N, C-alpha and C positions, 0 to 999 in steps of 0.2 A: 555606606556601611553594609548593606545587603550584598552588594557586588563583591566586596573584599571577602565575604563569608562564602562566596560561590552559590548564592541563591539564584535559581533559574527564573527568568521572566519570560512572559509571552505565552502563546499557545503550545501545547505539547505537540511534538513531531508526530506525524503519521508514520506507522511502521507496518512492515509485512508481518501480518499474524496468520495463524492456522486459518482462521475464517476467510481472510483474503485469498490464501492459497486455494482453498475449496471453491470459492467464487470464481477465481482466475481460471482454474482448470475447466469448470463448467462453461465459462465464457469463451475459452480458447476452443473447446471442442464443438462450440455452436449450440450447446443445449440451451443456453439463456443468452439475451442480448446484453450488451454492456450496461445498459441503464439498469436492468434487473440486478446485475451484479453490484453496481454502485448502490443500489437500495438496500440490498442484503447486508453490506458491510457499513452502510451509513455514512459514505463519503461522497464528496461532489466530484464532478467530472475531471477537474484539474488534478485532484488528489488521487483519484483512481488511476489515471494514466501516468502519474509521477510513480506511483507504487509499481505499475506494470513495468515501466522502464527500469525501476531499481531491481525488482524480482529478475526480470529477464537477464539483466547484466550480471547479477550475482549467479544465476543458474548457468549462464553460457560459460563464465569464468570457471565454474567448478568442474567442468568436464572437458576443458580445452587442454 
């Protein structure tokens, strides 16, 4: 029944937020280590690097 109505199940997907973008820029510039960036945005290592890949892919494709 719930599936037929389109109810979403499971954990919400992690997305690139403004908070992530700020931490990402500080991490890439060497201002903070990756662990600090992860703590700032409240994600674990695998999620952080998944978001990095997603953000870089989107950023690169924007200017090609």
